[in-house]
C-alpha positions in Angstrom: -55.2 157.9 -48.0 -56.1 154.2 -48.2 -59.5 152.6 -47.7 -60.3 149.3 -45.9 -63.3 147.2 -45.4 -65.3 147.4 -42.2 -65.0 143.6 -42.0 -61.2 143.4 -42.5 -61.2 140.6 -45.1 -60.1 142.8 -48.0 -56.7 144.4 -48.6 -56.5 148.2 -48.6 -57.4 150.0 -51.8 -56.7 153.6 -53.0 -59.4 156.1 -53.6 -60.0 155.0 -57.1 -60.5 151.5 -55.9 -63.0 152.6 -53.4 -64.8 154.9 -55.9 -65.2 152.2 -58.6 -66.8 149.7 -56.3 -69.8 149.0 -54.1 -69.7 146.5 -51.3 -66.2 145.3 -50.5 -65.6 141.7 -51.7 -65.9 140.5 -48.0 -69.4 142.0 -47.8 -68.2 145.0 -45.8 -68.2 148.7 -46.7 -65.1 150.8 -47.5 -64.0 153.4 -45.0 -60.9 155.6 -44.9 -58.1 153.9 -42.9 -57.6 157.2 -40.9 -60.1 160.0 -40.3 -58.4 163.5 -40.5 -58.6 165.7 -37.4 -59.1 169.4 -38.0 -57.9 172.2 -35.7 -59.7 175.4 -34.8 -57.7 177.5 -37.3 -58.8 175.2 -40.2 -62.4 175.5 -39.2 -62.1 179.3 -39.0 -60.6 179.3 -42.5 -63.2 177.0 -44.0 -66.0 179.1 -42.5 -65.4 181.8 -45.1 -65.6 179.4 -48.1 -68.5 179.0 -50.5 -70.1 175.6 -50.6 -68.1 174.5 -53.7 -64.9 175.7 -52.1 -65.7 173.8 -48.9 -66.4 170.6 -50.8 -63.1 170.9 -52.7 -61.1 171.5 -49.4 -62.8 168.5 -47.7 -62.4 166.1 -50.6 -58.7 167.0 -50.9 -58.3 165.3 -47.5 -59.6 162.0 -48.9 -58.6 162.1 -52.6 -55.1 162.3 -54.2 -54.5 165.8 -55.5 -54.1 164.7 -59.1 -57.7 163.2 -59.0 -59.6 166.1 -57.5 -60.0 168.3 -60.7 -61.6 165.4 -62.7 -64.0 163.7 -59.7 -67.0 166.2 -60.0 -68.9 164.4 -57.3 -72.5 164.9 -56.4 -74.1 164.0 -53.1 -77.9 163.7 -52.9 -80.0 163.4 -49.8 -82.8 161.4 -51.5 -84.2 160.1 -54.8 -80.9 158.3 -55.6 -82.2 156.5 -58.7 -83.3 159.6 -60.6 -80.3 161.6 -59.5 -77.9 158.9 -60.6 -79.7 158.5 -63.9 -79.4 162.3 -64.6 -75.7 162.2 -63.8 -74.9 159.6 -66.5 -77.7 159.5 -69.0 -76.4 159.6 -72.6 -72.8 159.0 -71.5 -70.9 156.9 -74.1 -68.7 155.0 -71.6 -71.1 154.2 -68.8 -74.3 152.2 -68.4 -76.6 152.5 -65.4 -78.8 149.8 -63.9 -81.4 151.1 -61.5 -83.6 148.9 -59.3 -86.8 150.6 -57.9 -89.4 149.0 -55.6 -92.5 148.9 -57.8 -95.4 150.7 -56.1 -93.4 151.7 -53.0 -92.2 155.0 -54.3 -94.5 157.8 -55.5 -95.8 157.8 -59.1 -93.7 160.9 -59.8 -90.5 159.4 -58.5 -91.1 156.3 -60.6 -91.8 158.4 -63.7 -88.6 160.4 -63.2 -86.7 157.1 -63.7 -88.9 155.2 -66.2 -89.3 158.1 -68.6 -85.6 158.4 -69.4 -85.3 156.6 -72.7 -81.6 156.4 -73.3 -79.5 153.5 -74.6 -77.3 153.5 -71.4 -80.2 153.6 -68.9 -81.7 150.3 -67.7 -84.5 150.6 -65.1 -85.8 147.5 -63.3 -89.2 147.7 -61.5 -88.9 145.1 -58.8 -91.8 143.6 -56.9 -90.1 143.9 -53.6 -89.1 146.5 -50.9 -86.0 148.5 -50.6 -84.2 145.9 -48.4 -85.0 143.1 -50.9 -83.7 144.9 -53.9 -80.4 145.4 -52.1 -79.8 141.7 -52.0 -79.0 141.1 -55.7 -76.7 144.1 -55.7 -74.8 142.7 -52.7 -74.5 139.4 -54.5 -73.0 141.0 -57.7 -70.4 143.0 -55.8 -69.5 139.9 -53.7 -68.5 138.2 -56.9 -65.2 140.0 -57.2 -64.4 138.5 -60.7 -67.7 139.6 -62.1 -67.5 143.1 -60.6 -64.0 143.6 -61.9 -64.7 142.1 -65.3 -67.5 144.6 -65.9 -66.2 147.6 -63.9 -69.2 147.7 -61.6 -69.6 150.6 -59.2 -72.5 152.0 -57.1 -73.8 155.5 -57.0 -75.8 155.3 -53.7 -74.4 155.4 -50.2 -72.9 152.0 -50.5 -70.1 154.0 -52.3 -67.7 155.9 -50.0 -67.6 158.9 -52.3 -71.3 159.6 -51.6 -70.6 159.6 -47.9 -67.5 161.8 -48.4 -69.3 164.6 -50.2 -72.2 164.5 -47.7 -69.7 165.3 -44.9 -69.5 168.8 -46.5 -73.2 169.3 -45.7 -72.4 169.3 -42.0 -69.5 171.7 -42.2 -71.6 174.1 -44.3 -74.6 173.8 -42.1 -72.5 174.4 -39.0 -70.9 177.6 -40.4 -74.3 178.9 -41.3 -75.8 178.2 -37.9 -73.0 178.8 -35.4 -73.5 182.2 -33.7 -69.7 182.7 -33.5 -66.3 180.9 -34.0 -64.7 183.3 -31.5 -65.8 181.6 -28.3 -64.1 178.8 -26.3 -65.2 176.1 -26.6 -66.8 176.5 -30.0 -70.6 176.6 -29.9 -72.5 173.3 -30.6 -75.0 173.1 -33.5 -77.6 170.3 -33.6 -78.2 168.9 -37.1 -81.4 166.8 -37.5 -81.2 164.2 -40.3 -84.1 162.2 -41.8 -82.6 158.8 -42.5 -83.4 155.4 -44.0 -80.2 153.7 -45.0 -78.0 155.7 -42.6 -75.7 157.2 -45.2 -76.1 160.8 -44.3 -75.8 160.2 -40.5 -72.6 158.3 -41.2 -71.3 161.5 -42.8 -72.4 163.4 -39.7 -70.6 161.0 -37.4 -67.4 161.3 -39.4 -67.7 165.1 -39.3 -67.9 164.9 -35.5 -64.8 162.7 -35.4 -63.0 165.3 -37.6 -63.6 167.9 -34.8 -66.8 169.6 -35.9 -68.8 170.5 -32.7 -72.2 169.2 -33.8 -74.8 167.0 -32.3 -76.4 164.7 -34.8 -80.0 163.6 -34.5 -81.2 160.6 -36.6 -84.9 160.8 -37.2 -86.8 157.9 -38.8 -90.4 157.1 -39.8 -92.3 154.1 -38.4 -89.5 151.8 -39.7 -87.6 152.6 -36.6 -84.6 150.2 -36.5 -82.1 153.0 -36.2 -84.1 154.6 -33.4 -84.3 151.3 -31.5 -80.6 150.8 -32.0 -79.7 154.2 -30.6 -82.1 154.0 -27.7 -81.8 150.3 -26.7 -79.0 148.7 -28.7 -81.6 146.6 -30.5 -80.4 146.3 -34.1 -83.2 143.9 -35.1 -85.6 144.0 -38.1 -89.3 144.2 -37.5 -91.7 141.7 -38.9 -92.2 143.7 -42.1 -91.4 147.0 -43.7 -94.2 149.5 -43.1 -95.3 151.7 -46.0 -95.3 155.3 -44.9 -95.6 158.8 -46.3 -91.8 159.1 -46.2 -91.4 156.2 -48.6 -87.6 156.7 -49.3 -87.0 155.9 -45.6 -89.0 152.7 -45.6 -86.0 150.6 -44.8 -85.5 147.9 -42.2 -81.8 147.0 -42.9 -79.9 150.3 -42.9 -76.5 149.0 -44.2 -74.6 152.2 -43.2 -75.0 151.4 -39.5 -72.1 149.0 -40.1 -69.9 152.0 -40.9 -71.0 153.8 -37.8 -70.4 150.9 -35.5 -67.0 150.3 -37.1 -66.1 154.0 -36.5 -67.3 153.9 -32.9 -65.6 150.5 -32.2 -62.2 152.0 -32.9 -62.0 150.4 -36.3 -62.4 146.9 -34.8 -63.0 145.0 -38.0 -63.0 141.6 -36.3 -65.8 142.7 -34.0 -67.8 144.2 -36.8 -67.4 141.1 -39.0 -68.8 139.0 -36.1 -71.7 141.3 -35.4 -72.7 141.7 -39.1 -72.5 138.0 -39.8 -74.7 137.4 -36.8 -77.2 140.0 -38.1 -77.1 138.5 -41.6 -78.2 135.1 -40.3 -80.7 136.1 -37.6 -81.7 139.6 -38.6 -81.4 140.3 -34.9 -78.6 141.8 -32.9 -78.1 143.1 -29.4 -75.2 145.5 -29.4 -72.4 145.0 -26.9 -72.9 147.3 -23.9 -69.8 149.4 -24.5 -70.6 149.9 -28.2 -74.2 150.8 -27.5 -73.0 153.4 -24.9 -70.7 155.0 -27.5 -73.6 155.0 -30.1 -76.0 156.7 -27.7 -73.4 159.3 -26.8 -72.8 160.1 -30.5 -76.4 160.2 -31.8 -79.8 161.2 -30.6 -82.8 159.7 -32.3 -86.5 160.1 -32.8 -89.3 158.3 -34.7 -92.2 160.0 -36.4 -95.5 158.4 -37.4 -97.5 159.4 -40.5 -99.7 161.6 -38.3 -96.6 163.3 -36.9 -95.4 163.9 -40.5 -98.6 165.5 -41.7 -98.8 167.5 -38.5 -95.3 168.9 -39.1 -96.1 169.7 -42.8 -99.3 171.5 -41.7 -97.5 173.5 -39.0 -94.6 174.5 -41.2 -97.0 175.8 -43.8 -99.1 177.7 -41.3 -96.1 179.3 -39.7 -93.8 179.8 -42.6 -95.8 179.2 -45.9 -93.1 176.6 -46.7 -94.3 173.3 -48.1 -92.2 170.4 -46.7 -91.8 167.0 -48.3 -92.8 164.2 -45.9 -89.1 163.2 -45.4 -88.2 166.8 -44.4 -91.3 166.8 -42.1 -89.8 163.9 -40.1 -86.9 166.2 -39.2 -89.3 169.1 -38.5 -91.3 166.9 -36.2 -88.3 166.5 -34.0 -87.6 170.3 -34.1 -91.2 171.1 -33.0 -90.9 168.7 -30.1 -87.8 170.4 -28.7 -87.6 173.5 -26.5 -85.6 176.4 -27.8 -82.0 176.0 -27.0 -78.9 175.4 -29.1 -78.9 176.4 -32.7 -80.5 173.7 -34.9 -80.5 172.8 -38.6 -83.0 170.4 -40.1 -81.9 168.7 -43.4 -84.5 168.7 -46.1 -83.9 166.0 -48.7 -86.6 166.5 -51.4 -89.3 168.6 -53.0 -92.9 168.3 -51.9 -93.9 168.4 -55.5 -93.0 164.6 -55.7 -95.3 163.7 -52.8 -98.7 165.0 -53.7 -100.6 162.4 -51.7 -98.8 163.4 -48.5 -99.5 167.1 -49.2 -103.2 166.4 -49.7 -103.3 164.3 -46.5 -101.9 167.2 -44.6 -104.9 169.3 -46.0 -102.6 171.4 -48.1 -102.5 172.3 -51.8 -99.8 170.5 -53.9 -97.5 172.7 -55.9 -97.5 171.1 -59.4 -94.8 172.4 -61.6 -94.8 172.0 -65.5 -91.9 169.6 -65.4 -93.9 167.2 -63.2 -97.0 167.5 -65.4 -94.9 166.7 -68.4 -93.8 163.4 -66.9 -97.3 161.9 -67.0 -97.4 162.3 -70.8 -94.0 160.7 -71.6 -93.2 157.3 -72.8 -91.9 154.9 -70.1 -89.6 151.9 -70.2 -88.6 149.4 -67.5 -88.0 145.7 -67.0 -90.1 144.0 -64.4 -88.5 141.8 -61.7 -91.1 139.4 -60.4 -91.1 137.5 -57.1 -89.6 134.1 -57.6 -87.1 135.2 -60.2 -83.4 135.2 -59.5 -82.9 139.0 -59.7 -79.1 138.7 -59.4 -79.1 136.4 -62.4 -81.4 138.7 -64.4 -78.9 141.6 -63.8 -75.9 139.4 -64.7 -77.6 138.6 -68.0 -78.4 142.1 -68.8 -75.0 143.4 -67.9 -73.3 140.7 -70.0 -75.6 141.5 -72.9 -74.7 145.2 -72.8 -71.0 144.3 -72.6 -71.2 142.1 -75.6 -73.0 144.8 -77.6 -70.4 147.3 -76.6 -67.5 145.0 -77.6 -69.2 144.2 -80.9 -69.1 147.9 -81.6 -65.3 148.0 -81.1 -65.2 148.9 -77.4 -63.6 146.9 -74.7 -63.7 146.4 -70.9 -60.2 147.1 -69.4 -58.7 147.6 -66.0 -59.5 150.7 -64.1 -57.5 153.8 -64.9 -57.3 153.2 -68.7 -59.0 155.5 -71.1 -61.9 154.4 -73.3 -63.2 151.8 -70.9 -66.8 150.8 -70.4 -68.2 151.1 -66.9 -71.4 149.8 -65.3 -73.3 151.6 -62.5 -75.6 149.4 -60.4 -77.8 151.2 -57.9 -81.2 151.3 -56.3 -83.4 154.2 -55.4 
């Protein structure tokens, strides 16, 4: 399996090349050159597997067999920064650089990142929104020499491996919800996905293309660019990003839409390059009619206001005594608006314990666990990124300083695949 850029300006790479990367050098995103197609017998066999077994089978389609036993991959539906930190904190051969939007995530989410005091963890509190902190990361990965010199990779859904593992969510959900695999045609299951950057729905679109009979619903908050794109072909940013209760979805430039459009265009990299370059300049794009038609046939969509969110949180508690986080409530809002019909699964990305303000606004009682209380008493550490600073240059300086410190201790940066190398993870929450 080889991987190519959605914009066609980069040569094919193997899985390791896609894994240890972020944006492709041409500004695009890596995708597998071919999407495997699964038959009914394979689906029936996979339906009996546990989740870990299912992930292993699925990953084996995209990863060389000799790499599977050593790429313990973890896909998260939210809180990327803290999840990424936990996966590498204290590791001797890897540093992580996390950018968080100061004041635009909850206090608990921020504390989960800034209270990790480890030599290999570098947290930057940027005075900007989620779209703005993506820009310096794009710039660093676009500098191919710099990215290769310091072995940069990304742990959010810029990275193909994150998408790959999330594909398994859809197969697992389908097998849990489908009433039977003995009917012809196979029953359809609707999977409702809260989304911001579009990574998880990209995984759903790939699962569809592989032959899984699912209907994917992309649900967003008041930052509704994905909803407008699906409904009207209007891939255009609004005047500003709105702060909502579902803060991890406060995104106006969902970069993974590029992957979805590439998939639906028949892998037309030339078209995608043209469209994305136009969007990059004008922040406004009207999809070609044929491409919009394919998108609207592939995805359903819905937008939920803050009032919709608290209403869904309240209803779920009253009917089920289950406390939803505001992101999960975006999906539940869609579910409550639909008549009973086909089997449906709503993806729930996070714990309500991290979103106490939203819980209180819904008139409910927050569930405060000891681990959360302990965060408020811990030492914190982060580097501010102020407006007006060249954030990419600040990151370059810190990465270079860490590299020099590593080399002074006898380590070295070397080509991928060699043992004892130092790697750098750059991500944003």
